[in-house]
C-alpha positions in Angstrom: 41.7 18.7 22.2 41.9 19.7 18.5 45.4 18.0 18.2 43.8 14.8 19.5 40.9 15.2 17.0 43.3 15.6 14.1 45.4 12.6 15.2 42.3 10.4 15.5 41.1 11.7 12.1 44.3 10.6 10.4 44.3 7.3 12.2 40.7 6.6 11.1 41.4 7.5 7.4 42.1 3.9 6.4 38.8 2.9 8.0 37.0 5.7 6.0 38.6 4.5 2.8 37.5 0.9 3.6 33.9 2.0 4.2 33.9 3.8 0.8 35.3 0.8 -0.9 32.8 -1.5 0.8 29.8 0.7 0.0 31.0 0.9 -3.6 30.4 -2.8 -4.0 26.7 -2.1 -4.1 26.7 1.5 -5.2 29.6 2.2 -7.6 29.0 5.9 -7.2 31.1 5.7 -4.0 34.1 4.8 -6.1 33.8 7.8 -8.4 35.9 10.9 -7.9 37.6 9.4 -4.8 40.3 12.1 -5.0 37.7 14.8 -4.2 37.3 13.3 -0.8 40.9 14.3 -0.2 40.5 17.8 -1.6 41.6 17.0 -5.1 39.8 18.1 -8.3 40.0 20.9 -10.8 40.5 24.5 -9.8 37.5 26.8 -10.4 38.0 29.1 -13.4 36.5 32.1 -11.6 37.0 33.3 -8.0 34.3 34.5 -5.6 32.4 31.2 -5.3 29.5 30.5 -3.0 29.8 27.0 -1.6 26.8 25.1 -0.4 27.2 21.7 1.3 24.2 19.3 1.5 25.2 15.9 2.9 22.6 13.7 1.0 19.4 13.7 -0.9 17.1 15.3 1.7 19.5 18.2 2.3 20.1 18.7 -1.4 16.3 18.9 -2.0 15.9 21.3 1.0 18.7 23.5 -0.4 17.1 23.8 -3.9 15.2 27.0 -3.2 18.3 28.6 -1.6 20.5 27.6 -4.6 18.1 29.0 -7.1 17.8 32.2 -5.1 21.6 32.6 -4.9 21.8 32.0 -8.7 19.3 34.7 -9.3 20.8 37.2 -6.8 24.5 36.6 -7.6 24.7 35.4 -11.2 28.3 36.5 -11.5 29.5 34.1 -8.8 30.3 30.4 -9.3 28.1 28.2 -7.2 29.6 24.9 -5.8 27.5 22.1 -4.4 29.1 19.4 -2.3 27.6 16.3 -0.9 28.8 13.2 1.0 26.8 10.5 -0.7 26.5 9.6 -4.4 22.7 9.8 -4.2 23.1 13.4 -3.0 25.4 14.1 -5.9 23.0 12.6 -8.4 20.1 14.6 -7.0 22.2 17.8 -7.3 22.9 17.0 -10.9 19.2 16.3 -11.6 18.1 19.6 -10.0 20.8 22.0 -11.2 22.6 20.3 -14.1 25.7 22.1 -15.3 24.7 25.4 -13.7 26.6 24.5 -10.6 30.0 22.9 -9.9 29.2 19.6 -8.2 31.8 17.7 -6.2 32.2 15.6 -3.0 33.1 17.3 0.2 36.6 16.5 1.5 37.2 14.4 4.6 37.8 16.6 7.7 41.6 16.3 7.5 43.7 19.4 7.5 45.4 18.6 4.2 42.3 17.6 2.4 40.4 20.7 3.6 43.2 23.0 2.6 43.5 21.5 -0.9 39.7 21.9 -1.3 39.9 25.6 -0.3 42.8 26.2 -2.7 40.8 24.8 -5.6 37.4 26.3 -4.8 38.4 29.6 -3.2 34.9 30.3 -1.7 33.8 33.7 -0.6 31.1 32.2 1.5 30.4 28.7 2.8 26.8 27.5 3.6 26.3 24.2 5.3 22.8 22.7 5.4 21.5 21.6 8.7 24.2 20.5 11.1 27.6 18.9 10.5 30.2 20.1 12.9 33.6 19.6 11.3 36.4 21.2 13.4 39.1 21.3 10.7 36.8 22.6 8.0 35.4 25.2 10.3 38.9 26.1 11.4 40.0 26.6 7.8 37.1 28.9 7.2 38.3 31.0 10.2 42.0 30.9 9.1 41.1 32.1 5.6 38.5 34.6 6.7 35.7 32.8 4.8 32.3 33.5 6.3 30.4 30.3 7.3 26.7 29.9 7.7 24.9 26.9 9.2 21.6 27.0 7.4 18.5 25.3 8.9 20.8 24.4 11.7 19.6 21.9 14.3 20.9 19.8 17.1 18.7 16.9 18.2 18.2 16.4 21.9 20.1 13.2 21.9 23.1 14.8 20.3 23.5 17.6 22.9 25.1 15.3 25.4 27.7 14.1 22.9 28.6 17.6 21.9 28.8 18.7 25.5 31.4 16.0 26.2 33.5 17.6 23.5 32.6 21.2 24.5 36.2 22.5 24.6 36.7 21.3 21.0 33.4 22.7 19.7 33.7 26.0 21.5 36.9 26.5 19.4 35.1 25.2 16.3 32.1 27.6 16.7 34.3 30.6 17.5 35.5 31.3 13.9 32.9 33.9 12.9 30.2 31.3 12.2 26.7 32.5 11.7 24.1 30.0 12.9 20.6 30.1 11.3 18.8 27.8 13.6 15.5 26.0 12.8 13.9 26.8 16.1 14.5 28.6 19.4 15.2 25.2 21.0 17.9 24.5 18.4 19.4 28.0 19.0 19.6 27.3 22.7 21.2 24.0 22.2 23.9 25.5 20.0 24.6 28.1 22.6 24.9 25.4 25.2 27.8 23.9 23.3 29.6 27.1 22.8 27.9 29.1 20.0 28.1 32.9 20.5 24.6 34.3 21.2 25.3 37.3 19.0 25.8 35.1 15.9 22.9 32.7 16.6 19.6 33.5 14.9 16.3 31.7 14.5 15.4 31.7 10.8 13.2 28.6 10.5 13.5 25.5 8.4 14.3 25.9 4.7 12.3 22.8 4.0 9.1 24.8 4.4 10.1 26.9 1.4 10.0 23.8 -0.8 9.0 24.6 -4.3 6.6 22.0 -5.6 7.5 21.3 -9.3 4.8 22.2 -11.7 4.8 18.7 -13.3 4.6 16.7 -10.1 0.8 16.4 -10.1 0.6 15.5 -13.8 3.3 12.8 -13.4 1.6 11.4 -10.4 -1.7 11.3 -12.2 -0.2 9.6 -15.2 1.6 7.0 -13.0 -1.6 6.3 -11.1 -3.7 5.8 -14.3 -1.0 3.6 -15.8 -0.2 1.4 -12.8 -3.2 1.3 -10.5 -6.3 2.8 -12.1 -9.0 2.9 -9.5 -7.2 0.8 -7.0 -6.5 2.3 -3.5 -2.8 3.3 -3.2 -0.6 4.1 -0.2 3.1 4.7 -0.1 5.8 3.8 2.4 8.5 6.3 1.6 12.2 6.3 2.3 12.1 3.0 4.3 15.1 1.6 6.2 16.0 -1.9 7.3 13.2 -3.3 9.4 10.5 -0.9 8.0 9.8 -2.8 4.9 8.7 -5.8 7.0 6.5 -3.5 9.1 4.9 -2.0 6.0 4.3 -5.3 4.3 2.8 -6.8 7.5 0.5 -3.8 7.6 -0.3 -4.1 3.9 -1.4 -7.7 4.4 -3.9 -6.5 7.0 -5.0 -3.7 4.7 -5.7 -6.2 1.9 -8.2 -8.0 4.0 -10.4 -4.9 3.9 -9.2 -3.6 0.5 -8.3 -6.7 -1.6 -7.1 -4.6 -4.6 -5.0 -2.1 -2.5 -1.5 -1.2 -3.7 1.5 -0.5 -1.5 4.2 1.6 -3.2 7.4 0.7 -1.3 10.3 3.1 -1.7 13.6 2.1 0.1 15.7 5.1 1.1 19.1 3.9 -0.2 19.6 2.5 -3.7 22.0 -0.2 -2.5 19.0 -1.8 -0.8 16.8 -1.9 -3.9 17.8 -5.3 -5.0 17.9 -6.9 -1.5 14.4 -5.6 -0.9 13.2 -7.0 -4.2 14.7 -10.4 -3.4 13.1 -10.3 0.0 9.7 -9.6 -1.5 10.2 -12.6 -3.8 11.0 -14.8 -0.8 7.9 -13.5 0.9 5.8 -14.6 -2.0 4.1 -11.2 -2.5 3.2 -10.3 -6.0 5.2 -7.2 -7.0 6.8 -5.3 -9.8 9.9 -3.1 -9.8 9.8 0.4 -11.3 13.2 -0.3 -13.0 11.7 -3.2 -14.9 9.4 -1.0 -16.9 6.6 -3.5 -16.4 3.0 -2.8 -15.3 1.3 -3.8 -12.1 -1.0 -6.8 -12.7 -4.2 -7.3 -10.8 -2.4 -10.0 -8.6 0.4 -7.6 -7.8 0.0 -6.0 -4.3 3.3 -4.1 -4.1 5.0 -1.7 -6.4 8.8 -1.3 -5.6 10.0 2.2 -6.3 13.6 1.3 -7.0 14.6 4.5 -9.0 16.0 7.8 -7.9 14.2 11.2 -8.2 10.6 9.9 -8.4 9.5 10.0 -4.8 7.3 13.0 -5.4 5.7 11.3 -8.3 4.9 8.3 -6.0 3.5 10.7 -3.4 1.3 12.5 -6.0 -0.1 9.1 -7.1 -1.0 8.0 -3.6 -4.0 8.4 -1.2 -2.0 8.0 2.0 1.7 8.5 2.8 3.9 6.9 5.5 7.1 8.9 5.9 9.5 6.3 7.1 12.8 6.4 8.9 10.5 6.9 11.9 9.3 3.4 12.7 13.0 2.6 13.6 15.3 4.9 15.4 16.7 6.7 12.3 15.0 10.0 13.1 12.4 10.4 10.3 12.4 12.1 6.9 10.7 15.0 5.3 7.0 15.3 6.1 6.7 18.5 4.1 6.9 16.9 0.7 3.7 14.8 0.9 2.0 17.5 3.0 2.6 20.1 0.2 0.6 17.7 -2.0 -2.3 17.6 0.4 -1.7 14.0 1.4 -2.6 12.7 4.9 0.7 11.8 6.5 1.5 8.9 8.8 4.7 9.0 10.9 6.3 6.7 13.5 7.5 7.7 16.9 11.2 8.3 16.0 11.2 11.8 14.6 14.1 13.4 16.3 15.7 14.6 13.0 12.8 17.1 12.7 11.1 17.0 16.1 9.6 20.5 15.8 8.0 19.8 12.4 6.6 16.5 13.6 5.3 18.0 16.8 3.6 20.7 15.0 2.0 18.4 12.4 0.7 16.1 15.2 -0.6 19.0 17.3 -2.4 20.5 14.3 -4.0 17.2 13.3 -2.0 17.3 10.1 -0.4 13.8 10.7 -1.2 10.7 12.6 1.4 8.7 14.7 1.7 5.0 14.2 3.9 2.5 16.1 3.9 -0.9 14.5 2.2 -3.0 11.8 -1.1 -3.1 13.6 -1.5 0.7 14.1 -0.2 1.4 10.7 -2.7 -1.0 9.1 -5.5 0.5 11.1 -4.6 4.1 10.1 -4.2 3.3 6.4 -7.4 1.3 6.3 -9.4 4.1 8.1 -8.0 6.7 5.7 -8.5 4.7 2.6 -12.2 4.3 3.7 -12.8 8.0 4.4 -12.1 10.5 1.7 -13.4 13.4 3.8 -10.9 12.6 6.5 -8.1 12.3 4.0 -8.9 15.7 2.5 -9.2 17.3 5.9 -5.9 16.0 7.2 -4.2 16.9 3.9 -5.6 20.4 4.0 -4.3 20.9 7.6 -0.9 19.7 6.4 -0.9 22.2 3.5 -1.8 25.0 6.0 1.2 24.1 8.2 3.6 24.2 5.3 2.2 27.6 4.0 2.1 29.1 7.5 5.8 28.4 8.1 7.4 29.7 4.9 9.9 32.5 5.0 13.1 30.9 6.2 14.7 31.5 2.8 14.2 35.3 2.9 15.5 35.4 6.5 18.5 33.4 5.5 19.3 35.6 2.5 19.2 38.7 4.8 22.0 37.1 6.8 24.0 36.1 3.7 23.9 39.5 1.9 26.1 41.4 4.3 28.6 38.5 4.6 29.1 38.5 0.8 29.3 42.2 0.7 32.2 42.3 3.1 33.9 39.0 2.2 37.4 39.5 0.7 37.4 38.3 -2.9 39.8 35.4 -3.7 41.1 36.7 -7.0 44.3 34.6 -7.0 
């Protein structure tokens, strides 16, 4: 099965290159450091590296407390952060600057993976959430490099796909891998696709250990004062194709009740910033782009957040937050960021990327579920009209976040003995 996988991987390599080149037409970041995707790049000056992989922006943000804890606990070790997307790489640079070595993860090809290991020489690999890469995992096993899947999860809809490849993933998961699962359900799913029970632990979700930056509330207040003043504000955050139309249709209904309301619309991917702006223009809706540096006018109903790294500022400036990626079958995004600010959270029905978090929020009354433009408009309008309800839902959300912290310390307890016994790569 693994030979078939390797053969297919090489056969699909031209397709992968084509995808990168195509995406680079809208986001030139995909064209940078292309050699790193084949394991090329400079060799680290020092051995004994800790390597953390976080595929994109959300995983990089979730990894931030872990990275900072590792830097404090192991200051003598180089720390390497890899990502798959340019936005993830940019976020890592914004969070950690030159204190980490930041590069793209190699494609899961034997040669690329081997070259990457030759250059980085990690003593420990930590992969955020779940990306099952047979060649990369096999290389960890071949070199005796401990591997931890942190905040690991398998969505219910993925289990069937993994089970169809169970012979391949049993081999993949047999190389001394430690699985730090988000929940008992995730741990059981990993075991059902071949993970050894003795190396499968339930540590919780690192996203709950999110560190709210000190300046976020101040930046949010300054943004609110400068752009909206006393106008009601709600945010549709990390939207995907199809969700902007739902949010705008809902906002048009909200405007009937709150004529001066502002929708802060924040597309998930930067390559969609300009197409969404052009679409708003065609819709004839008054708007301003963050990147323009202009101010909202009284006749502007939408503020387009078309910059990177400001989502928390937009949350902090808002009265109500829709966490998108959930009104279409993407799987949803991070509910914990707006909840940590005490915002009432709205979420669609498609939350399989973090089903346990979404289920807990809904059960605790810390979030409300919406399904379409009508239910979204109704929920936003009700909450904008009821400050007491907003504060109550927001407080319940904060309590959920605080009550589930601790995954970081449990993960570090698993990491410590692995680093203590890892053979140092001194050559």
